[in-house]
C-alpha positions in Angstrom: -27.3 21.9 -4.7 -26.3 24.5 -7.6 -25.6 23.2 -11.1 -22.0 23.9 -10.9 -21.9 21.0 -8.3 -21.4 17.8 -9.3 -24.5 15.8 -9.6 -25.3 12.9 -7.0 -26.4 10.2 -9.2 -29.9 8.0 -8.4 -30.7 4.8 -10.0 -34.7 4.6 -9.8 -35.4 0.5 -10.5 -39.6 0.1 -10.8 -41.8 -1.9 -12.8 -44.5 0.9 -12.3 -44.3 3.5 -14.9 -46.3 6.2 -12.5 -43.9 5.3 -9.3 -40.9 6.1 -11.9 -42.3 9.0 -12.9 -43.2 10.7 -9.8 -39.9 9.9 -8.0 -37.7 11.4 -11.1 -39.5 14.4 -11.1 -39.1 15.2 -7.4 -35.5 14.2 -7.1 -34.8 15.9 -10.8 -36.1 19.2 -9.1 -33.8 18.7 -6.5 -30.5 18.8 -8.5 -29.7 15.2 -8.5 -29.2 13.3 -11.7 -32.2 10.5 -11.9 -31.7 7.0 -14.2 -34.7 4.9 -14.0 -35.5 1.4 -15.3 -38.4 -1.4 -15.1 -36.2 -4.4 -14.8 -33.2 -5.8 -12.3 -31.3 -7.0 -15.1 -31.6 -3.2 -16.9 -30.5 -1.9 -13.6 -27.5 -3.9 -13.8 -26.3 -3.6 -17.0 -26.4 0.5 -15.8 -25.0 0.0 -12.8 -21.6 -1.9 -14.5 -21.4 1.3 -17.1 -21.7 4.3 -14.7 -21.2 4.5 -10.4 -24.3 5.1 -9.4 -24.5 6.9 -5.6 -27.8 5.7 -4.7 -30.7 2.7 -5.8 -34.4 2.7 -5.0 -35.5 0.0 -5.9 -39.0 -1.8 -6.0 -39.3 -4.9 -3.3 -41.4 -7.2 -5.7 -40.7 -6.9 -9.9 -41.1 -9.8 -12.7 -38.5 -12.3 -12.7 -35.8 -10.8 -10.4 -36.7 -9.1 -7.0 -35.3 -5.9 -5.6 -33.8 -8.5 -2.7 -31.9 -9.5 -5.3 -30.8 -6.5 -6.3 -29.4 -5.1 -3.3 -27.5 -8.4 -2.8 -25.7 -7.8 -6.2 -25.3 -3.8 -5.1 -23.7 -5.3 -1.4 -21.2 -7.8 -3.1 -20.6 -5.0 -6.4 -21.1 -2.1 -5.4 -19.0 -0.7 -2.1 -19.5 3.0 -2.5 -23.4 3.0 -2.8 -26.8 2.9 -0.7 -29.8 1.3 -1.6 -33.3 2.4 -0.4 -36.2 -0.3 -0.7 -39.4 0.8 -1.8 -42.7 -1.4 -1.4 -46.7 -1.5 -1.8 -47.0 -4.8 -0.1 -45.0 -3.7 3.3 -44.5 -6.4 6.4 -42.2 -6.5 9.1 -40.8 -9.9 7.1 -39.7 -7.9 4.1 -38.6 -4.7 6.1 -36.3 -6.5 8.3 -34.6 -8.6 5.6 -34.1 -5.5 3.4 -32.4 -3.7 6.2 -30.3 -6.9 7.0 -28.9 -7.2 3.5 -27.6 -3.7 3.5 -30.9 -1.3 2.7 -30.1 1.7 3.9 -33.9 2.9 4.4 -37.5 1.5 3.5 -40.4 3.1 2.2 -43.7 2.1 2.4 -46.1 3.2 -0.8 -47.9 5.6 -1.1 -44.9 7.9 0.5 -45.2 11.8 0.4 -42.2 13.9 -1.2 -41.0 14.6 2.5 -40.6 11.1 3.2 -38.8 10.8 0.0 -36.6 13.4 0.0 -36.2 12.6 4.2 -34.8 9.3 3.2 -32.7 10.6 0.1 -31.0 12.9 2.1 -30.1 10.6 5.0 -28.3 8.0 2.7 -25.9 10.7 0.8 -25.5 12.1 4.8 -24.3 8.7 5.2 -22.1 8.4 1.7 -20.7 11.7 2.8 -19.8 10.6 6.2 -18.0 7.1 5.1 -16.3 9.1 2.1 -14.8 11.9 4.4 -13.4 9.0 6.9 -11.6 7.3 3.6 -10.2 10.3 2.5 -8.7 11.2 5.9 -7.2 7.4 6.5 -5.8 8.5 2.9 -4.5 12.1 4.4 -3.2 10.2 7.3 -0.6 7.7 5.4 1.3 11.1 3.6 1.0 13.2 6.4 1.5 11.2 9.4 3.6 8.3 8.3 5.2 10.0 5.7 4.0 7.1 3.2 3.6 8.9 -0.2 1.4 7.0 -3.3 -1.3 6.9 -5.3 -0.7 4.1 -7.3 -3.2 1.0 -7.9 -0.7 -1.1 -6.4 -0.5 1.3 -3.1 -4.0 2.0 -2.6 -4.2 -1.4 -2.2 -1.5 -1.9 0.7 -3.3 1.3 1.7 -6.3 -0.4 2.6 -4.8 -3.8 4.1 -3.1 -1.4 6.6 -6.1 0.3 7.9 -7.8 -3.7 7.9 -4.4 -4.7 9.8 -4.5 -2.1 12.5 -8.6 -3.0 13.3 -7.2 -6.2 14.6 -4.2 -7.6 17.4 -3.6 -10.4 14.5 0.3 -10.9 13.8 1.3 -9.4 10.6 4.0 -10.5 7.9 5.1 -7.9 5.5 7.1 -8.9 2.3 9.2 -6.8 -0.1 12.1 -5.3 -1.5 15.0 -3.4 0.5 14.1 0.0 0.6 10.4 -0.7 -0.1 9.2 0.8 3.5 8.4 -2.1 5.3 8.9 -0.1 8.7 6.9 2.4 7.9 4.2 0.4 6.9 4.4 -1.5 9.9 4.3 2.2 11.6 1.2 2.7 10.3 -0.5 -0.4 11.4 1.1 0.3 15.2 -0.4 4.1 15.4 -3.6 3.5 13.8 -4.3 0.7 15.9 -6.1 0.4 19.9 -2.0 0.3 20.9 -1.1 3.4 19.5 -0.4 5.1 23.0 1.8 2.1 23.8 5.5 1.6 22.3 6.5 0.4 19.2 9.8 -1.0 19.0 11.3 -1.9 15.9 14.2 -4.4 15.7 16.5 -5.4 12.7 16.8 -9.4 13.4 19.7 -9.7 10.6 21.7 -6.7 12.4 22.0 -8.5 16.1 24.7 -11.2 16.3 23.0 -14.6 16.5 24.9 -14.6 20.5 23.6 -11.3 21.4 20.1 -11.6 19.9 18.0 -13.6 22.9 19.3 -11.3 25.4 18.2 -8.6 23.3 15.0 -9.4 22.4 13.8 -11.0 26.1 16.4 -9.3 28.6 18.3 -11.0 31.4 18.6 -11.7 35.0 21.5 -10.8 37.7 24.2 -13.0 37.1 22.9 -14.9 34.2 26.3 -14.7 32.2 29.6 -12.7 32.8 29.0 -9.1 32.4 25.1 -9.7 33.5 25.6 -7.5 36.9 21.6 -6.6 37.1 18.5 -7.2 35.6 17.6 -5.8 32.4 14.4 -6.1 30.3 15.1 -6.7 27.0 12.6 -5.3 23.7 9.8 -7.6 24.4 9.2 -6.0 27.8 9.5 -2.5 26.4 6.9 -3.3 24.0 4.7 -4.7 26.4 1.1 -3.3 25.8 2.1 -2.1 22.4 3.7 -3.3 19.0 7.2 -5.2 18.0 8.5 -5.0 14.7 10.7 -7.8 13.9 12.8 -6.9 10.9 14.3 -9.6 8.6 12.8 -12.0 10.8 13.8 -14.8 8.0 17.4 -14.3 9.2 16.8 -15.7 13.0 18.2 -19.4 13.7 15.9 -22.2 14.3 16.7 -22.0 17.9 15.1 -18.7 17.9 12.2 -19.5 16.1 11.1 -21.9 18.6 11.3 -19.0 21.3 9.3 -16.8 18.5 7.0 -19.4 18.4 6.3 -19.7 22.3 5.7 -16.4 22.7 3.0 -16.5 20.1 1.2 -19.5 21.8 1.7 -18.7 25.4 2.6 -14.8 25.6 5.0 -15.7 27.7 9.0 -15.0 27.5 11.7 -16.1 29.5 14.6 -13.9 30.1 18.2 -15.7 30.2 18.9 -16.8 33.5 15.3 -16.6 34.5 13.5 -19.9 36.3 10.1 -18.4 35.7 8.5 -16.8 32.1 6.9 -13.5 32.5 3.6 -12.6 30.8 3.8 -9.8 27.8 1.4 -8.3 25.3 2.7 -7.5 22.3 1.6 -7.5 18.5 3.8 -8.9 16.8 4.9 -7.6 13.3 7.2 -9.3 10.9 9.0 -8.0 7.7 11.1 -10.3 5.2 12.7 -9.5 1.3 12.6 -13.8 1.1 9.8 -15.8 0.7 9.3 -17.7 3.8 7.6 -20.4 2.1 10.8 -21.3 0.2 12.5 -21.3 3.3 10.1 -23.5 4.8 10.8 -26.3 2.0 14.5 -25.9 2.4 14.0 -26.6 6.3 15.9 -23.3 7.1 12.7 -21.9 8.9 10.0 -23.8 11.1 6.7 -24.2 9.6 4.8 -23.9 12.2 6.3 -20.5 13.2 5.2 -19.6 9.3 1.8 -20.8 9.7 1.5 -18.6 12.8 3.2 -15.2 11.6 1.2 -15.7 7.9 -2.1 -14.6 9.6 -2.5 -11.0 7.6 0.2 -10.9 4.8 0.8 -7.2 2.8 3.1 -7.3 0.0 5.0 -3.8 -1.0 5.8 -3.4 -4.4 9.1 -2.6 -5.7 9.3 1.3 -6.7 9.5 0.2 -10.6 6.3 -1.3 -10.4 4.8 1.8 -9.1 4.9 4.1 -12.1 4.1 7.5 -11.0 5.0 7.4 -7.7 8.4 8.0 -8.7 7.5 11.4 -9.6 5.4 12.0 -6.3 8.4 10.8 -4.1 11.0 12.9 -6.4 8.6 16.1 -5.2 8.6 14.8 -1.8 11.9 14.4 -1.1 12.9 17.4 -2.8 11.1 19.5 -0.9 11.9 17.5 2.2 15.9 17.8 1.8 15.6 21.3 0.4 14.2 22.8 4.0 16.3 20.3 5.5 19.5 21.7 3.4 18.2 25.4 3.4 18.2 25.6 -0.3 15.5 26.3 -3.3 13.2 23.0 -4.2 15.1 21.7 -7.6 13.2 22.2 -10.7 13.9 18.4 -12.7 14.4 18.3 -16.3 12.0 16.4 -18.2 15.0 13.9 -19.4 15.9 13.7 -15.6 12.5 12.9 -14.7 12.0 9.8 -17.7 15.3 8.8 -16.6 13.8 8.4 -13.1 10.7 6.7 -14.4 12.6 3.8 -16.2 15.6 3.8 -13.7 15.1 -0.1 -12.2 15.9 1.3 -8.8 16.7 -1.9 -7.2 17.5 -0.2 -3.9 13.8 1.1 -4.2 12.8 3.9 -2.0 15.3 4.2 0.1 17.7 4.8 -3.1 15.6 7.6 -4.8 15.6 9.2 -1.2 19.4 9.2 -1.1 19.8 10.1 -4.6 17.7 13.2 -4.2 19.5 14.0 -0.7 22.5 13.9 -3.1 21.4 16.1 -5.4 20.5 18.8 -3.7 23.6 18.6 -1.2 25.8 18.6 -4.2 24.2 21.0 -6.3 23.8 24.3 -6.5 22.0 24.8 -9.5 18.3 24.7 -9.0 17.7 23.1 -12.5 18.6 19.7 -12.4 19.3 17.5 -15.5 20.6 14.0 -16.9 24.6 15.3 -16.1 23.4 16.0 -12.4 22.2 12.6 -11.7 24.7 10.0 -10.3 27.2 8.0 -13.1 25.1 4.6 -12.9 21.6 6.6 -14.0 23.6 8.5 -16.4 24.3 5.5 -18.4 20.7 4.3 -17.9 19.6 7.0 -20.2 21.8 6.1 -22.5 20.3 2.8 -22.9 17.2 1.3 -25.1 14.6 -0.7 -23.1 13.7 -2.6 -26.1 14.6 -6.8 -26.6 14.1 -6.1 -30.4 18.4 -5.2 -30.9 20.8 -7.9 -32.3 23.9 -9.1 -29.8 26.2 -7.0 -31.8 24.0 -3.8 -31.4 24.1 -4.6 -27.1 27.8 -5.0 -27.3 28.3 -1.7 -29.5 26.3 0.4 -26.8 28.1 -1.2 -23.9 31.5 -0.4 -25.4 30.1 3.2 -26.3 28.9 3.8 -22.7 32.2 2.7 -21.2 34.1 5.0 -23.6 31.8 7.6 -22.4 32.7 6.8 -18.9 36.3 7.1 -19.5 36.0 10.2 -21.5 37.3 7.8 -25.0 40.7 6.9 -23.3 40.8 3.6 -25.4 43.7 2.4 -23.6 41.2 2.5 -20.0 38.3 1.3 -22.3 39.8 -1.7 -23.5 41.1 -2.6 -20.0 37.4 -2.2 -18.4 36.1 -4.5 -21.1 38.9 -6.9 -20.8 39.6 -6.7 -24.3 43.1 -5.1 -26.1 43.4 -2.3 -28.3 43.0 -4.2 -31.5 40.0 -5.8 -31.2 38.8 -2.9 -29.9 39.5 -0.7 -33.0 38.0 -3.4 -34.8 34.8 -2.5 -32.9 34.9 0.4 -33.3 35.0 0.3 -37.0 31.7 -2.1 -36.9 30.3 0.8 -34.5 31.3 3.6 -37.6 30.7 1.7 -40.6 
């Protein structure tokens, strides 16, 4: 390890000053940054103030033992490893140390080679786990088009990885345009079902009269026009996952059928006398709070609890901070390549508008805005006049809540005049007032 590399940090906890000195000297000579303390309480203070990669702790110490320190590390410090050392070796203590999370167990007196070997082994394990986490993060952006580095999205990524390791039902909450289908695809293609079909369905886009036959299929003669058997989406997704977007839009009768599938893993094709087994993971999404619909008796309570096994809340774009700028860059590159144009450069003022705009359509709206800007503009430099009109008005507004009603009213009048190129007749009509009233308000504006 060279001095220019990041120094791995090690904390040595032992009530023996000689032991601390020997370990510190041996590890410092190998390029590690070593901290030492004689008791667990001081060790916890150090862990709370700086990130420690590896903790080497004695087993028996006054007041609080090394076993308790290991328990503390495992419940409070995820990205750290632990090595237990002791001068009182026993099978029981070794088993307990490893069981609660120690990476290794050394008996005093140990050689320098044994110490360095255990430390190297611990850091190899750390580096491997960090590499896996890094690859998983890379997976989201490159494989699924999910861009985000905000804390809210990092939390979502962790939940997606956990959900992908099971076959439990997933319920995704999020406003329109937040990327619920992208998240469901990430869950499916990170799971053991990735080689099987992923079938997305928008329940709100299919008429109620057709939804049952579309989801479950039908047999020949089931209704007028059913000239042959036809598999539905559930059979198409057999072995894989089905994504039911806007599940809140389904009728109570359809909810009963969905509940039956979750309970029995069987479907009835329309017109069939016997059920068919299906192995399908159900991922649902909605922009409404289902429990609120349950209280209004618009959604079955028993189905809600069957769907509400794993829940993922997708944040709105306005709550994702600098992710807006990352997404702007991502979509700019995407559509510049598609349209055969140079990647545009956004002015600081334009980017400020992007960050302050409320984005009711979320990521989908941002993508559409970028697409339109690149399509309609030949100038590579994008400034506020190149943005959609609604966003230009947003740029003129103040976001503070410390203004009077008169100030807000005058600002709105000013925006309307800008939109009609100072045509006062049109402005008065849009404002719902006569020209005389408008003139009086303008006098106040100019006074």
